CHARMM internal coordinates of N, CA and C (Angstrom, degrees):
IC EDIT
DIST 1 N 1 CA 1.4499
DIST 1 CA 1 C 1.5162
ANGL 1 N 1 CA 1 C 109.14
DIST 1 C 2 N 1.2949
ANGL 1 CA 1 C 2 N 117.72
DIHE 1 N 1 CA 1 C 2 N 128.51
DIST 2 N 2 CA 1.4615
ANGL 1 C 2 N 2 CA 123.53
DIHE 1 CA 1 C 2 N 2 CA 178.83
DIST 2 CA 2 C 1.5197
ANGL 2 N 2 CA 2 C 109.74
DIHE 1 C 2 N 2 CA 2 C -81.21
DIST 2 C 3 N 1.3125
ANGL 2 CA 2 C 3 N 116.59
DIHE 2 N 2 CA 2 C 3 N 125.99
DIST 3 N 3 CA 1.4668
ANGL 2 C 3 N 3 CA 120.99
DIHE 2 CA 2 C 3 N 3 CA 177.39
DIST 3 CA 3 C 1.5172
ANGL 3 N 3 CA 3 C 108.49
DIHE 2 C 3 N 3 CA 3 C -102.46
DIST 3 C 4 N 1.3266
ANGL 3 CA 3 C 4 N 116.74
DIHE 3 N 3 CA 3 C 4 N 130.77
DIST 4 N 4 CA 1.4653
ANGL 3 C 4 N 4 CA 118.73
DIHE 3 CA 3 C 4 N 4 CA 178.14
DIST 4 CA 4 C 1.5228
ANGL 4 N 4 CA 4 C 110.13
DIHE 3 C 4 N 4 CA 4 C -65.35
DIST 4 C 5 N 1.3219
ANGL 4 CA 4 C 5 N 116.40
DIHE 4 N 4 CA 4 C 5 N 151.12
DIST 5 N 5 CA 1.4562
ANGL 4 C 5 N 5 CA 121.04
DIHE 4 CA 4 C 5 N 5 CA 178.65
DIST 5 CA 5 C 1.5241
ANGL 5 N 5 CA 5 C 109.36
DIHE 4 C 5 N 5 CA 5 C -63.82
DIST 5 C 6 N 1.3232
ANGL 5 CA 5 C 6 N 116.18
DIHE 5 N 5 CA 5 C 6 N 135.49
DIST 6 N 6 CA 1.4571
ANGL 5 C 6 N 6 CA 120.17
DIHE 5 CA 5 C 6 N 6 CA 179.54
DIST 6 CA 6 C 1.5229
ANGL 6 N 6 CA 6 C 109.72
DIHE 5 C 6 N 6 CA 6 C -77.49
DIST 6 C 7 N 1.3267
ANGL 6 CA 6 C 7 N 116.51
DIHE 6 N 6 CA 6 C 7 N 138.52
DIST 7 N 7 CA 1.4724
ANGL 6 C 7 N 7 CA 118.57
DIHE 6 CA 6 C 7 N 7 CA 178.08
DIST 7 CA 7 C 1.5246
ANGL 7 N 7 CA 7 C 109.85
DIHE 6 C 7 N 7 CA 7 C -68.38
DIST 7 C 8 N 1.2998
ANGL 7 CA 7 C 8 N 117.25
DIHE 7 N 7 CA 7 C 8 N 148.01
DIST 8 N 8 CA 1.4532
ANGL 7 C 8 N 8 CA 121.76
DIHE 7 CA 7 C 8 N 8 CA 176.71
DIST 8 CA 8 C 1.5243
ANGL 8 N 8 CA 8 C 107.72
DIHE 7 C 8 N 8 CA 8 C -84.60
DIST 8 C 9 N 1.3190
ANGL 8 CA 8 C 9 N 115.86
DIHE 8 N 8 CA 8 C 9 N 125.44
DIST 9 N 9 CA 1.4552
ANGL 8 C 9 N 9 CA 121.41
DIHE 8 CA 8 C 9 N 9 CA -178.05
DIST 9 CA 9 C 1.5184
ANGL 9 N 9 CA 9 C 109.57
DIHE 8 C 9 N 9 CA 9 C -116.79
DIST 9 C 10 N 1.3169
ANGL 9 CA 9 C 10 N 115.24
DIHE 9 N 9 CA 9 C 10 N 145.40
DIST 10 N 10 CA 1.4550
ANGL 9 C 10 N 10 CA 121.30
DIHE 9 CA 9 C 10 N 10 CA 178.41
DIST 10 CA 10 C 1.5218
ANGL 10 N 10 CA 10 C 109.21
DIHE 9 C 10 N 10 CA 10 C -117.45
DIST 10 C 11 N 1.3251
ANGL 10 CA 10 C 11 N 116.48
DIHE 10 N 10 CA 10 C 11 N 149.92
DIST 11 N 11 CA 1.4580
ANGL 10 C 11 N 11 CA 121.30
DIHE 10 CA 10 C 11 N 11 CA 177.28
DIST 11 CA 11 C 1.5305
ANGL 11 N 11 CA 11 C 108.59
DIHE 10 C 11 N 11 CA 11 C -56.86
DIST 11 C 12 N 1.3322
ANGL 11 CA 11 C 12 N 115.31
DIHE 11 N 11 CA 11 C 12 N 132.24
DIST 12 N 12 CA 1.4575
ANGL 11 C 12 N 12 CA 121.20
DIHE 11 CA 11 C 12 N 12 CA -179.73
DIST 12 CA 12 C 1.5187
ANGL 12 N 12 CA 12 C 114.53
DIHE 11 C 12 N 12 CA 12 C 90.08
DIST 12 C 13 N 1.3161
ANGL 12 CA 12 C 13 N 117.58
DIHE 12 N 12 CA 12 C 13 N -10.14
DIST 13 N 13 CA 1.4596
ANGL 12 C 13 N 13 CA 121.79
DIHE 12 CA 12 C 13 N 13 CA 179.19
DIST 13 CA 13 C 1.5187
ANGL 13 N 13 CA 13 C 109.58
DIHE 12 C 13 N 13 CA 13 C -72.90
DIST 13 C 14 N 1.3239
ANGL 13 CA 13 C 14 N 117.74
DIHE 13 N 13 CA 13 C 14 N 141.51
DIST 14 N 14 CA 1.4595
ANGL 13 C 14 N 14 CA 122.19
DIHE 13 CA 13 C 14 N 14 CA 177.44
DIST 14 CA 14 C 1.5225
ANGL 14 N 14 CA 14 C 109.40
DIHE 13 C 14 N 14 CA 14 C -78.56
DIST 14 C 15 N 1.3195
ANGL 14 CA 14 C 15 N 115.14
DIHE 14 N 14 CA 14 C 15 N 134.28
DIST 15 N 15 CA 1.4559
ANGL 14 C 15 N 15 CA 121.86
DIHE 14 CA 14 C 15 N 15 CA 179.38
DIST 15 CA 15 C 1.5168
ANGL 15 N 15 CA 15 C 107.98
DIHE 14 C 15 N 15 CA 15 C -123.41
DIST 15 C 16 N 1.3277
ANGL 15 CA 15 C 16 N 117.46
DIHE 15 N 15 CA 15 C 16 N 124.60
DIST 16 N 16 CA 1.4594
ANGL 15 C 16 N 16 CA 122.10
DIHE 15 CA 15 C 16 N 16 CA -179.45
DIST 16 CA 16 C 1.5207
ANGL 16 N 16 CA 16 C 109.27
DIHE 15 C 16 N 16 CA 16 C -108.70
DIST 16 C 17 N 1.3482
ANGL 16 CA 16 C 17 N 115.82
DIHE 16 N 16 CA 16 C 17 N 126.72
DIST 17 N 17 CA 1.4602
ANGL 16 C 17 N 17 CA 122.34
DIHE 16 CA 16 C 17 N 17 CA 179.10
DIST 17 CA 17 C 1.5184
ANGL 17 N 17 CA 17 C 109.40
DIHE 16 C 17 N 17 CA 17 C -126.27
DIST 17 C 18 N 1.3086
ANGL 17 CA 17 C 18 N 116.49
DIHE 17 N 17 CA 17 C 18 N 150.84
DIST 18 N 18 CA 1.4519
ANGL 17 C 18 N 18 CA 122.10
DIHE 17 CA 17 C 18 N 18 CA 175.66
DIST 18 CA 18 C 1.5237
ANGL 18 N 18 CA 18 C 107.25
DIHE 17 C 18 N 18 CA 18 C -119.26
DIST 18 C 19 N 1.3352
ANGL 18 CA 18 C 19 N 116.67
DIHE 18 N 18 CA 18 C 19 N 106.60
DIST 19 N 19 CA 1.4516
ANGL 18 C 19 N 19 CA 119.41
DIHE 18 CA 18 C 19 N 19 CA -177.90
DIST 19 CA 19 C 1.5095
ANGL 19 N 19 CA 19 C 110.72
DIHE 18 C 19 N 19 CA 19 C -175.68
DIST 19 C 20 N 1.3131
ANGL 19 CA 19 C 20 N 115.45
DIHE 19 N 19 CA 19 C 20 N -165.60
DIST 20 N 20 CA 1.4581
ANGL 19 C 20 N 20 CA 122.32
DIHE 19 CA 19 C 20 N 20 CA -179.66
DIST 20 CA 20 C 1.5156
ANGL 20 N 20 CA 20 C 109.81
DIHE 19 C 20 N 20 CA 20 C -113.30
DIST 20 C 21 N 1.3370
ANGL 20 CA 20 C 21 N 116.54
DIHE 20 N 20 CA 20 C 21 N 135.76
DIST 21 N 21 CA 1.4599
ANGL 20 C 21 N 21 CA 120.90
DIHE 20 CA 20 C 21 N 21 CA 175.39
DIST 21 CA 21 C 1.5180
ANGL 21 N 21 CA 21 C 107.34
DIHE 20 C 21 N 21 CA 21 C -83.08
DIST 21 C 22 N 1.3358
ANGL 21 CA 21 C 22 N 115.42
DIHE 21 N 21 CA 21 C 22 N 126.38
DIST 22 N 22 CA 1.4557
ANGL 21 C 22 N 22 CA 121.84
DIHE 21 CA 21 C 22 N 22 CA -179.88
DIST 22 CA 22 C 1.5224
ANGL 22 N 22 CA 22 C 108.60
DIHE 21 C 22 N 22 CA 22 C -137.91
DIST 22 C 23 N 1.3149
ANGL 22 CA 22 C 23 N 116.83
DIHE 22 N 22 CA 22 C 23 N 165.71
DIST 23 N 23 CA 1.4552
ANGL 22 C 23 N 23 CA 121.74
DIHE 22 CA 22 C 23 N 23 CA 176.16
DIST 23 CA 23 C 1.5289
ANGL 23 N 23 CA 23 C 107.53
DIHE 22 C 23 N 23 CA 23 C -91.86
DIST 23 C 24 N 1.3436
ANGL 23 CA 23 C 24 N 115.87
DIHE 23 N 23 CA 23 C 24 N 127.58
DIST 24 N 24 CA 1.4568
ANGL 23 C 24 N 24 CA 120.45
DIHE 23 CA 23 C 24 N 24 CA -177.14
DIST 24 CA 24 C 1.5199
ANGL 24 N 24 CA 24 C 111.86
DIHE 23 C 24 N 24 CA 24 C -77.98
DIST 24 C 25 N 1.3170
ANGL 24 CA 24 C 25 N 114.95
DIHE 24 N 24 CA 24 C 25 N 130.80
DIST 25 N 25 CA 1.4572
ANGL 24 C 25 N 25 CA 122.13
DIHE 24 CA 24 C 25 N 25 CA 166.54
DIST 25 CA 25 C 1.5230
ANGL 25 N 25 CA 25 C 106.00
DIHE 24 C 25 N 25 CA 25 C -134.11
DIST 25 C 26 N 1.3051
ANGL 25 CA 25 C 26 N 115.88
DIHE 25 N 25 CA 25 C 26 N 133.22
DIST 26 N 26 CA 1.4588
ANGL 25 C 26 N 26 CA 120.87
DIHE 25 CA 25 C 26 N 26 CA -179.12
DIST 26 CA 26 C 1.5204
ANGL 26 N 26 CA 26 C 110.86
DIHE 25 C 26 N 26 CA 26 C -55.07
DIST 26 C 27 N 1.3055
ANGL 26 CA 26 C 27 N 116.22
DIHE 26 N 26 CA 26 C 27 N -44.33
DIST 27 N 27 CA 1.4633
ANGL 26 C 27 N 27 CA 121.30
DIHE 26 CA 26 C 27 N 27 CA -177.57
DIST 27 CA 27 C 1.5356
ANGL 27 N 27 CA 27 C 111.66
DIHE 26 C 27 N 27 CA 27 C -58.44
DIST 27 C 28 N 1.3287
ANGL 27 CA 27 C 28 N 117.35
DIHE 27 N 27 CA 27 C 28 N -40.59
DIST 28 N 28 CA 1.4629
ANGL 27 C 28 N 28 CA 121.15
DIHE 27 CA 27 C 28 N 28 CA -177.18
DIST 28 CA 28 C 1.5284
ANGL 28 N 28 CA 28 C 112.82
DIHE 27 C 28 N 28 CA 28 C -69.89
DIST 28 C 29 N 1.3345
ANGL 28 CA 28 C 29 N 118.40
DIHE 28 N 28 CA 28 C 29 N -32.23
DIST 29 N 29 CA 1.4683
ANGL 28 C 29 N 29 CA 121.47
DIHE 28 CA 28 C 29 N 29 CA -173.43
DIST 29 CA 29 C 1.5234
ANGL 29 N 29 CA 29 C 114.53
DIHE 28 C 29 N 29 CA 29 C -108.43
DIST 29 C 30 N 1.3263
ANGL 29 CA 29 C 30 N 117.86
DIHE 29 N 29 CA 29 C 30 N -6.95
DIST 30 N 30 CA 1.4647
ANGL 29 C 30 N 30 CA 122.00
DIHE 29 CA 29 C 30 N 30 CA -176.26
DIST 30 CA 30 C 1.5255
ANGL 30 N 30 CA 30 C 112.49
DIHE 29 C 30 N 30 CA 30 C -52.76
DIST 30 C 31 N 1.3018
ANGL 30 CA 30 C 31 N 117.91
DIHE 30 N 30 CA 30 C 31 N -55.87
DIST 31 N 31 CA 1.4635
ANGL 30 C 31 N 31 CA 121.26
DIHE 30 CA 30 C 31 N 31 CA -177.50
DIST 31 CA 31 C 1.5131
ANGL 31 N 31 CA 31 C 113.85
DIHE 30 C 31 N 31 CA 31 C -73.93
DIST 31 C 32 N 1.3129
ANGL 31 CA 31 C 32 N 116.22
DIHE 31 N 31 CA 31 C 32 N -38.52
DIST 32 N 32 CA 1.4690
ANGL 31 C 32 N 32 CA 121.22
DIHE 31 CA 31 C 32 N 32 CA -176.83
DIST 32 CA 32 C 1.5299
ANGL 32 N 32 CA 32 C 112.12
DIHE 31 C 32 N 32 CA 32 C -64.45
DIST 32 C 33 N 1.3340
ANGL 32 CA 32 C 33 N 117.32
DIHE 32 N 32 CA 32 C 33 N -36.01
DIST 33 N 33 CA 1.4645
ANGL 32 C 33 N 33 CA 121.19
DIHE 32 CA 32 C 33 N 33 CA -176.61
DIST 33 CA 33 C 1.5265
ANGL 33 N 33 CA 33 C 112.82
DIHE 32 C 33 N 33 CA 33 C -114.84
DIST 33 C 34 N 1.3364
ANGL 33 CA 33 C 34 N 117.43
DIHE 33 N 33 CA 33 C 34 N 10.24
DIST 34 N 34 CA 1.4681
ANGL 33 C 34 N 34 CA 122.29
DIHE 33 CA 33 C 34 N 34 CA 177.36
DIST 34 CA 34 C 1.5291
ANGL 34 N 34 CA 34 C 110.72
DIHE 33 C 34 N 34 CA 34 C 51.27
DIST 34 C 35 N 1.3392
ANGL 34 CA 34 C 35 N 116.06
DIHE 34 N 34 CA 34 C 35 N 52.80
DIST 35 N 35 CA 1.4619
ANGL 34 C 35 N 35 CA 121.71
DIHE 34 CA 34 C 35 N 35 CA -175.95
DIST 35 CA 35 C 1.5290
ANGL 35 N 35 CA 35 C 111.41
DIHE 34 C 35 N 35 CA 35 C -72.09
DIST 35 C 36 N 1.3203
ANGL 35 CA 35 C 36 N 115.86
DIHE 35 N 35 CA 35 C 36 N 150.17
DIST 36 N 36 CA 1.4619
ANGL 35 C 36 N 36 CA 122.95
DIHE 35 CA 35 C 36 N 36 CA 177.19
DIST 36 CA 36 C 1.5242
ANGL 36 N 36 CA 36 C 109.24
DIHE 35 C 36 N 36 CA 36 C -70.88
DIST 36 C 37 N 1.3262
ANGL 36 CA 36 C 37 N 116.70
DIHE 36 N 36 CA 36 C 37 N -163.23
DIST 37 N 37 CA 1.4579
ANGL 36 C 37 N 37 CA 120.14
DIHE 36 CA 36 C 37 N 37 CA -176.65
DIST 37 CA 37 C 1.5311
ANGL 37 N 37 CA 37 C 112.05
DIHE 36 C 37 N 37 CA 37 C -58.97
DIST 37 C 38 N 1.3118
ANGL 37 CA 37 C 38 N 114.49
DIHE 37 N 37 CA 37 C 38 N 148.01
DIST 38 N 38 CA 1.4628
ANGL 37 C 38 N 38 CA 123.13
DIHE 37 CA 37 C 38 N 38 CA -175.21
DIST 38 CA 38 C 1.5279
ANGL 38 N 38 CA 38 C 112.86
DIHE 37 C 38 N 38 CA 38 C -53.58
DIST 38 C 39 N 1.3274
ANGL 38 CA 38 C 39 N 117.47
DIHE 38 N 38 CA 38 C 39 N -40.76
DIST 39 N 39 CA 1.4590
ANGL 38 C 39 N 39 CA 121.79
DIHE 38 CA 38 C 39 N 39 CA -175.98
DIST 39 CA 39 C 1.5381
ANGL 39 N 39 CA 39 C 112.05
DIHE 38 C 39 N 39 CA 39 C -57.92
DIST 39 C 40 N 1.3120
ANGL 39 CA 39 C 40 N 118.23
DIHE 39 N 39 CA 39 C 40 N -33.99
DIST 40 N 40 CA 1.4658
ANGL 39 C 40 N 40 CA 122.00
DIHE 39 CA 39 C 40 N 40 CA -179.97
DIST 40 CA 40 C 1.5292
ANGL 40 N 40 CA 40 C 111.93
DIHE 39 C 40 N 40 CA 40 C -64.12
DIST 40 C 41 N 1.3246
ANGL 40 CA 40 C 41 N 116.97
DIHE 40 N 40 CA 40 C 41 N -25.17
DIST 41 N 41 CA 1.4618
ANGL 40 C 41 N 41 CA 121.38
DIHE 40 CA 40 C 41 N 41 CA -176.91
DIST 41 CA 41 C 1.5159
ANGL 41 N 41 CA 41 C 113.49
DIHE 40 C 41 N 41 CA 41 C -104.11
DIST 41 C 42 N 1.3246
ANGL 41 CA 41 C 42 N 117.38
DIHE 41 N 41 CA 41 C 42 N 1.04
DIST 42 N 42 CA 1.4697
ANGL 41 C 42 N 42 CA 122.08
DIHE 41 CA 41 C 42 N 42 CA -178.35
DIST 42 CA 42 C 1.5310
ANGL 42 N 42 CA 42 C 113.40
DIHE 41 C 42 N 42 CA 42 C -53.69
DIST 42 C 43 N 1.3416
ANGL 42 CA 42 C 43 N 120.75
DIHE 42 N 42 CA 42 C 43 N -39.80
DIST 43 N 43 CA 1.4691
ANGL 42 C 43 N 43 CA 119.95
DIHE 42 CA 42 C 43 N 43 CA -179.79
DIST 43 CA 43 C 1.5346
ANGL 43 N 43 CA 43 C 113.56
DIHE 42 C 43 N 43 CA 43 C -63.84
DIST 43 C 44 N 1.3128
ANGL 43 CA 43 C 44 N 117.90
DIHE 43 N 43 CA 43 C 44 N -19.46
DIST 44 N 44 CA 1.4603
ANGL 43 C 44 N 44 CA 121.68
DIHE 43 CA 43 C 44 N 44 CA -176.99
DIST 44 CA 44 C 1.5292
ANGL 44 N 44 CA 44 C 113.50
DIHE 43 C 44 N 44 CA 44 C -95.67
DIST 44 C 45 N 1.3253
ANGL 44 CA 44 C 45 N 116.97
DIHE 44 N 44 CA 44 C 45 N -9.84
DIST 45 N 45 CA 1.4689
ANGL 44 C 45 N 45 CA 121.43
DIHE 44 CA 44 C 45 N 45 CA -177.45
DIST 45 CA 45 C 1.5282
ANGL 45 N 45 CA 45 C 109.80
DIHE 44 C 45 N 45 CA 45 C -57.12
DIST 45 C 46 N 1.3315
ANGL 45 CA 45 C 46 N 116.66
DIHE 45 N 45 CA 45 C 46 N 125.18
DIST 46 N 46 CA 1.4607
ANGL 45 C 46 N 46 CA 122.47
DIHE 45 CA 45 C 46 N 46 CA 178.83
DIST 46 CA 46 C 1.5158
ANGL 46 N 46 CA 46 C 114.73
DIHE 45 C 46 N 46 CA 46 C 82.98
DIST 46 C 47 N 1.3378
ANGL 46 CA 46 C 47 N 118.26
DIHE 46 N 46 CA 46 C 47 N -4.63
DIST 47 N 47 CA 1.4717
ANGL 46 C 47 N 47 CA 122.07
DIHE 46 CA 46 C 47 N 47 CA 178.70
DIST 47 CA 47 C 1.5239
ANGL 47 N 47 CA 47 C 110.42
DIHE 46 C 47 N 47 CA 47 C -80.50
DIST 47 C 48 N 1.3084
ANGL 47 CA 47 C 48 N 115.96
DIHE 47 N 47 CA 47 C 48 N 153.48
DIST 48 N 48 CA 1.4666
ANGL 47 C 48 N 48 CA 120.10
DIHE 47 CA 47 C 48 N 48 CA 172.96
DIST 48 CA 48 C 1.5251
ANGL 48 N 48 CA 48 C 108.62
DIHE 47 C 48 N 48 CA 48 C -75.47
DIST 48 C 49 N 1.3207
ANGL 48 CA 48 C 49 N 115.93
DIHE 48 N 48 CA 48 C 49 N 136.08
DIST 49 N 49 CA 1.4616
ANGL 48 C 49 N 49 CA 122.50
DIHE 48 CA 48 C 49 N 49 CA 179.06
DIST 49 CA 49 C 1.5285
ANGL 49 N 49 CA 49 C 109.00
DIHE 48 C 49 N 49 CA 49 C -132.21
DIST 49 C 50 N 1.3220
ANGL 49 CA 49 C 50 N 115.96
DIHE 49 N 49 CA 49 C 50 N 157.68
DIST 50 N 50 CA 1.4629
ANGL 49 C 50 N 50 CA 121.30
DIHE 49 CA 49 C 50 N 50 CA 174.28
DIST 50 CA 50 C 1.5181
ANGL 50 N 50 CA 50 C 106.55
DIHE 49 C 50 N 50 CA 50 C -102.94
DIST 50 C 51 N 1.3238
ANGL 50 CA 50 C 51 N 116.80
DIHE 50 N 50 CA 50 C 51 N 124.73
DIST 51 N 51 CA 1.4610
ANGL 50 C 51 N 51 CA 122.49
DIHE 50 CA 50 C 51 N 51 CA 179.30
DIST 51 CA 51 C 1.5225
ANGL 51 N 51 CA 51 C 107.33
DIHE 50 C 51 N 51 CA 51 C -110.40
DIST 51 C 52 N 1.3410
ANGL 51 CA 51 C 52 N 115.33
DIHE 51 N 51 CA 51 C 52 N 119.15
DIST 52 N 52 CA 1.4613
ANGL 51 C 52 N 52 CA 121.16
DIHE 51 CA 51 C 52 N 52 CA -177.87
DIST 52 CA 52 C 1.5199
ANGL 52 N 52 CA 52 C 109.17
DIHE 51 C 52 N 52 CA 52 C -104.80
DIST 52 C 53 N 1.3095
ANGL 52 CA 52 C 53 N 117.67
DIHE 52 N 52 CA 52 C 53 N 128.35
DIST 53 N 53 CA 1.4697
ANGL 52 C 53 N 53 CA 122.91
DIHE 52 CA 52 C 53 N 53 CA -177.84
DIST 53 CA 53 C 1.5237
ANGL 53 N 53 CA 53 C 111.11
DIHE 52 C 53 N 53 CA 53 C -65.97
DIST 53 C 54 N 1.3235
ANGL 53 CA 53 C 54 N 115.62
DIHE 53 N 53 CA 53 C 54 N 144.59
DIST 54 N 54 CA 1.4591
ANGL 53 C 54 N 54 CA 121.15
DIHE 53 CA 53 C 54 N 54 CA 172.46
DIST 54 CA 54 C 1.5169
ANGL 54 N 54 CA 54 C 115.67
DIHE 53 C 54 N 54 CA 54 C 84.58
DIST 54 C 55 N 1.3200
ANGL 54 CA 54 C 55 N 118.95
DIHE 54 N 54 CA 54 C 55 N 5.16
DIST 55 N 55 CA 1.4662
ANGL 54 C 55 N 55 CA 121.20
DIHE 54 CA 54 C 55 N 55 CA 179.94
DIST 55 CA 55 C 1.5220
ANGL 55 N 55 CA 55 C 108.93
DIHE 54 C 55 N 55 CA 55 C -128.47
DIST 55 C 56 N 1.3119
ANGL 55 CA 55 C 56 N 116.67
DIHE 55 N 55 CA 55 C 56 N 133.31
DIST 56 N 56 CA 1.4667
ANGL 55 C 56 N 56 CA 120.31
DIHE 55 CA 55 C 56 N 56 CA -179.29
DIST 56 CA 56 C 1.5277
ANGL 56 N 56 CA 56 C 112.10
DIHE 55 C 56 N 56 CA 56 C -71.38
DIST 56 C 57 N 1.3097
ANGL 56 CA 56 C 57 N 118.39
DIHE 56 N 56 CA 56 C 57 N -35.83
DIST 57 N 57 CA 1.4598
ANGL 56 C 57 N 57 CA 121.19
DIHE 56 CA 56 C 57 N 57 CA -176.77
DIST 57 CA 57 C 1.5259
ANGL 57 N 57 CA 57 C 109.82
DIHE 56 C 57 N 57 CA 57 C -111.65
DIST 57 C 58 N 1.3130
ANGL 57 CA 57 C 58 N 115.47
DIHE 57 N 57 CA 57 C 58 N 55.95
DIST 58 N 58 CA 1.4534
ANGL 57 C 58 N 58 CA 119.67
DIHE 57 CA 57 C 58 N 58 CA -171.85
DIST 58 CA 58 C 1.5152
ANGL 58 N 58 CA 58 C 114.56
DIHE 57 C 58 N 58 CA 58 C -110.19
DIST 58 C 59 N 1.2976
ANGL 58 CA 58 C 59 N 118.90
DIHE 58 N 58 CA 58 C 59 N 9.60
DIST 59 N 59 CA 1.4541
ANGL 58 C 59 N 59 CA 119.95
DIHE 58 CA 58 C 59 N 59 CA 177.98
DIST 59 CA 59 C 1.5225
ANGL 59 N 59 CA 59 C 108.22
DIHE 58 C 59 N 59 CA 59 C -89.14
DIST 59 C 60 N 1.3225
ANGL 59 CA 59 C 60 N 116.27
DIHE 59 N 59 CA 59 C 60 N 121.09
DIST 60 N 60 CA 1.4577
ANGL 59 C 60 N 60 CA 121.77
DIHE 59 CA 59 C 60 N 60 CA -174.45
DIST 60 CA 60 C 1.5194
ANGL 60 N 60 CA 60 C 109.29
DIHE 59 C 60 N 60 CA 60 C -124.34
DIST 60 C 61 N 1.3134
ANGL 60 CA 60 C 61 N 117.80
DIHE 60 N 60 CA 60 C 61 N 133.30
DIST 61 N 61 CA 1.4525
ANGL 60 C 61 N 61 CA 120.42
DIHE 60 CA 60 C 61 N 61 CA 177.01
DIST 61 CA 61 C 1.5229
ANGL 61 N 61 CA 61 C 107.90
DIHE 60 C 61 N 61 CA 61 C -66.14
DIST 61 C 62 N 1.3278
ANGL 61 CA 61 C 62 N 116.80
DIHE 61 N 61 CA 61 C 62 N 125.30
DIST 62 N 62 CA 1.4599
ANGL 61 C 62 N 62 CA 122.47
DIHE 61 CA 61 C 62 N 62 CA -172.53
DIST 62 CA 62 C 1.5148
ANGL 62 N 62 CA 62 C 112.80
DIHE 61 C 62 N 62 CA 62 C -62.10
DIST 62 C 63 N 1.3245
ANGL 62 CA 62 C 63 N 118.70
DIHE 62 N 62 CA 62 C 63 N -29.23
DIST 63 N 63 CA 1.4609
ANGL 62 C 63 N 63 CA 120.79
DIHE 62 CA 62 C 63 N 63 CA -176.14
DIST 63 CA 63 C 1.5258
ANGL 63 N 63 CA 63 C 113.07
DIHE 62 C 63 N 63 CA 63 C -98.93
DIST 63 C 64 N 1.3375
ANGL 63 CA 63 C 64 N 118.61
DIHE 63 N 63 CA 63 C 64 N 15.29
DIST 64 N 64 CA 1.4477
ANGL 63 C 64 N 64 CA 121.50
DIHE 63 CA 63 C 64 N 64 CA -173.63
DIST 64 CA 64 C 1.5285
ANGL 64 N 64 CA 64 C 113.55
DIHE 63 C 64 N 64 CA 64 C -68.00
DIST 64 C 65 N 1.3203
ANGL 64 CA 64 C 65 N 118.76
DIHE 64 N 64 CA 64 C 65 N -36.39
DIST 65 N 65 CA 1.4600
ANGL 64 C 65 N 65 CA 122.44
DIHE 64 CA 64 C 65 N 65 CA -178.04
DIST 65 CA 65 C 1.5118
ANGL 65 N 65 CA 65 C 108.66
DIHE 64 C 65 N 65 CA 65 C -123.95
DIST 65 C 66 N 1.3091
ANGL 65 CA 65 C 66 N 115.80
DIHE 65 N 65 CA 65 C 66 N 125.63
DIST 66 N 66 CA 1.4782
ANGL 65 C 66 N 66 CA 120.38
DIHE 65 CA 65 C 66 N 66 CA 178.98
DIST 66 CA 66 C 1.5001
ANGL 66 N 66 CA 66 C 109.65
DIHE 65 C 66 N 66 CA 66 C -123.86
END
COOR INIT
IC SEED 1 N 1 CA 1 C
IC BUILD
């Protein structure tokens, strides 16, 4: 599977997303996004995330860029 190049982001840069804010649970997104082992996602459990329709790798931690 070809992954698009990730944009380079800098602290303080404005980031615009189009999606829904939801609370992340590994169980809810495991199958939908083909997530790796649970332990890799433990830091995100219960965090707010933005879920963008139509993209497999579209879950972004809401507080990642400030």
